[in-house]
C-alpha positions as CSV (number, residue, x, y, z in Angstrom):
1,M,42.8,-25.1,11.5
2,N,43.5,-21.6,12.7
3,T,40.1,-19.9,13.2
4,N,41.5,-16.6,12.0
5,E,42.3,-18.0,8.5
6,R,40.1,-19.1,5.8
7,A,40.6,-22.5,4.2
8,G,41.4,-22.8,0.6
9,A,38.6,-25.2,-0.2
10,P,35.4,-26.1,1.8
11,A,35.7,-29.0,4.3
12,P,33.1,-31.6,4.3
13,D,30.2,-30.8,6.6
14,P,29.7,-33.6,9.1
15,R,26.0,-33.0,9.4
16,P,23.3,-33.6,6.8
17,R,22.3,-30.6,4.7
18,R,18.9,-29.1,5.1
19,E,16.6,-28.0,2.3
20,P,14.9,-24.5,2.7
21,Q,11.5,-24.7,4.3
22,R,8.3,-22.8,3.9
23,T,6.3,-21.8,6.9
24,L,2.9,-20.4,7.3
25,S,3.6,-18.2,10.1
26,G,6.9,-16.8,8.7
27,R,8.6,-17.2,12.1
28,H,11.6,-19.1,13.2
29,T,13.1,-19.5,16.7
30,L,16.9,-19.0,17.3
31,G,18.7,-22.3,16.9
32,S,15.8,-24.2,15.3
33,L,14.5,-24.9,12.0
34,P,11.2,-23.3,10.8
35,E,8.0,-25.4,11.3
36,S,8.4,-27.3,8.1
37,Q,6.0,-27.8,5.3
38,E,7.1,-29.5,2.0
39,P,10.7,-28.7,1.1
40,A,10.8,-25.7,-1.2
41,D,13.4,-26.8,-3.6
42,S,15.3,-29.7,-5.1
43,A,19.1,-30.3,-4.7
44,P,20.8,-27.0,-5.5
45,V,22.5,-26.3,-8.8
46,L,26.2,-26.1,-7.9
47,N,28.7,-24.2,-10.0
48,L,31.9,-26.3,-10.0
49,P,35.2,-24.4,-9.9
50,L,36.9,-23.9,-13.1
51,P,40.7,-24.1,-13.1
52,W,41.2,-20.3,-13.0
53,Q,38.6,-19.9,-10.2
54,S,39.4,-19.9,-6.5
55,A,37.0,-21.1,-3.8
56,E,35.9,-17.6,-3.2
57,D,34.2,-17.6,-6.7
58,T,32.1,-20.6,-6.2
59,E,28.5,-20.9,-5.0
60,P,28.1,-22.3,-1.5
61,L,26.6,-25.7,-1.0
62,S,23.6,-24.1,0.6
63,T,22.3,-21.8,-2.2
64,I,19.3,-20.1,-3.5
65,Y,19.9,-21.3,-7.0
66,G,17.9,-24.5,-7.3
67,A,15.3,-25.7,-9.7
68,Q,12.5,-23.7,-8.0
69,W,14.3,-20.5,-8.4
70,Q,15.4,-21.2,-12.1
71,A,11.8,-22.1,-12.9
72,A,10.6,-18.7,-11.3
73,R,13.1,-16.9,-13.4
74,Q,11.7,-18.5,-16.5
75,R,7.9,-17.8,-15.7
76,V,8.8,-14.1,-15.2
77,E,9.8,-13.9,-18.9
78,D,6.3,-15.0,-19.8
79,L,4.4,-12.3,-17.8
80,D,3.0,-9.1,-19.2
81,P,5.6,-6.2,-19.3
82,M,4.2,-4.4,-16.2
83,T,4.1,-7.7,-14.1
84,R,7.4,-8.7,-15.5
85,R,9.1,-5.4,-14.3
86,L,7.7,-5.7,-10.9
87,L,8.5,-9.4,-10.3
88,G,11.8,-9.2,-12.1
89,R,12.8,-6.5,-9.7
90,M,11.7,-8.6,-6.8
91,L,13.9,-11.5,-7.9
92,D,16.8,-9.1,-8.7
93,L,16.7,-7.9,-5.1
94,V,16.9,-11.4,-3.7
95,E,19.9,-12.1,-5.8
96,E,21.5,-8.8,-4.8
97,G,21.0,-9.6,-1.2
98,W,22.4,-13.0,-1.7
99,T,25.7,-11.7,-3.1
100,A,26.2,-10.3,0.4
101,A,24.7,-13.2,2.4
102,L,26.5,-16.0,0.7
103,E,29.8,-14.7,2.1
104,L,28.6,-15.8,5.5
105,Q,27.8,-19.3,4.2
106,R,31.1,-19.6,2.4
107,W,32.8,-18.8,5.7
108,Y,30.8,-21.5,7.5
109,E,31.4,-24.1,4.8
110,N,35.2,-23.5,4.9
111,D,35.2,-25.2,8.4
112,P,31.8,-26.6,9.3
113,A,33.2,-28.8,12.1
114,R,34.1,-25.7,14.0
115,A,30.3,-24.9,14.5
116,L,30.1,-28.0,16.5
117,E,32.2,-26.5,19.4
118,T,30.3,-25.0,22.1
119,D,32.1,-21.7,22.6
120,D,30.8,-18.4,21.5
121,Y,32.3,-18.5,18.0
122,G,31.0,-22.1,17.3
123,H,27.5,-21.0,18.3
124,L,27.7,-18.1,16.1
125,L,28.8,-20.2,13.1
126,E,25.9,-22.5,13.8
127,F,23.6,-19.6,13.9
128,V,24.9,-18.4,10.5
129,D,24.1,-21.8,8.9
130,A,21.0,-23.0,10.7
131,D,19.3,-19.7,11.2
132,V,20.4,-16.7,9.1
133,I,21.1,-18.5,5.8
134,D,18.2,-21.0,6.3
135,L,15.9,-18.1,6.7
136,F,17.4,-16.3,3.6
137,R,16.8,-19.3,1.5
138,T,13.3,-19.6,2.9
139,I,12.7,-16.1,1.8
140,A,13.9,-16.8,-1.7
141,A,11.6,-19.9,-1.8
142,G,8.6,-17.7,-0.9
143,I,9.5,-15.2,-3.5
144,A,9.7,-17.8,-6.1
145,E,6.2,-18.9,-5.1
146,L,4.8,-15.4,-5.8
147,V,5.6,-15.7,-9.4
148,P,2.5,-16.7,-11.5
149,G,2.6,-19.4,-14.1
150,K,2.4,-22.8,-12.4
151,A,-0.8,-24.6,-11.3
152,G,-2.0,-23.6,-8.0
153,W,0.4,-20.7,-7.6
154,E,-2.4,-18.5,-6.1
155,A,-2.9,-20.7,-3.2
156,E,1.0,-21.0,-2.5
157,A,1.6,-17.2,-2.7
158,D,2.0,-15.7,0.8
159,P,3.2,-12.0,0.4
160,E,2.5,-11.3,4.0
161,G,4.4,-14.3,5.1
162,V,7.4,-13.3,3.1
163,E,7.4,-9.8,4.4
164,S,7.4,-11.3,8.0
165,E,10.4,-13.4,7.0
166,I,12.3,-10.5,5.6
167,D,11.7,-8.5,8.8
168,E,12.9,-11.5,10.8
169,F,16.0,-11.8,8.7
170,M,17.0,-8.2,9.2
171,R,16.7,-8.7,13.0
172,Y,18.8,-11.8,12.7
173,M,21.6,-9.7,11.0
174,T,21.2,-7.2,13.8
175,V,21.7,-10.0,16.4
176,L,24.7,-11.4,14.6
177,R,26.4,-8.1,14.0
178,L,26.1,-7.3,17.8
179,A,27.1,-10.8,18.8
180,V,30.4,-10.9,17.0
181,Q,31.7,-8.1,19.2
182,A,32.1,-10.7,21.9
183,G,35.6,-11.9,22.9
184,G,36.8,-15.1,21.3
185,V,35.4,-14.2,17.8
186,P,38.1,-14.1,15.1
187,D,38.8,-10.6,13.9
188,A,38.3,-11.6,10.3
189,F,34.9,-13.1,11.1
190,R,33.8,-10.0,13.0
191,A,34.9,-7.8,10.0
192,L,33.1,-10.0,7.6
193,V,29.9,-9.9,9.5
194,V,29.9,-6.1,9.9
195,S,30.7,-5.7,6.1
196,V,27.8,-8.0,5.3
197,A,25.4,-6.2,7.5
198,E,26.4,-2.8,6.0
199,R,25.9,-4.2,2.6
200,L,22.3,-5.3,3.3
201,A,21.4,-2.1,5.1
202,G,18.2,-1.0,3.5
203,W,17.9,-4.1,1.4
204,G,15.1,-5.6,3.5
205,D,13.0,-2.5,3.4
206,E,13.3,-2.3,-0.4
207,L,12.4,-5.9,-0.9
208,A,9.6,-5.8,1.4
209,A,8.1,-2.8,-0.4
210,V,8.2,-4.6,-3.7
211,V,6.6,-7.8,-2.1
212,A,3.9,-5.5,-0.6
213,A,3.2,-3.9,-3.9
214,W,2.8,-7.2,-5.4
215,G,0.5,-8.5,-2.7
216,T,-1.7,-5.5,-3.2
217,E,-1.8,-6.4,-6.9
218,L,-2.8,-9.9,-6.1
219,E,-5.7,-8.8,-3.9
220,R,-6.9,-6.9,-7.0
221,R,-6.4,-9.6,-9.5
222,V,-7.6,-12.7,-7.4
223,P,-9.8,-11.5,-4.8
224,A,-11.7,-14.6,-4.4
225,I,-8.5,-16.7,-3.7
226,R,-6.7,-14.1,-1.7
227,G,-9.8,-13.2,0.3
């Protein structure tokens, strides 16, 4: 297909899908998966298109909206008002960021086979799927683990690790924004990346601040475990 055009419906991905992973270090390397622990989520909950919807209205195959995220949303509702406001805002920020980031994943899923090619554009598409979006989903999984209400959540919660991942994601976006200026990259993809980067400007700092505030509160509430 013409790389300057978006396909009307996602083409099948020739590679197996990856589930988001949690890491203890919060660090990925370019072109690689994080050091995996247990998968952070079950199969994603997909929104199948209705007759009046286009492919642009559907959730990508790689999404943050799995069972783990839905469970965290439900647990927030059972918290005391102050904690509910703080953690509700934290989850809201992830979802707000996802409305921008998912545009990159939609682009990739429209022609996943193109990412198998070894030119600059192919490498950038692979970077979007295997690094940028994979890391965003890892952040979402880590945020979900910060919400109290399930057995052993204190041991799983890692605010500092999530902050590190947020910082890394924003660096990835900077790398991607600069890399699409290379020749051979379709103008439409370049414009999309720049638009997404602009929409996410300041998002990482705001989310990291909320995560840090909850981390401080966790130290106060459960010092024996967090210490």
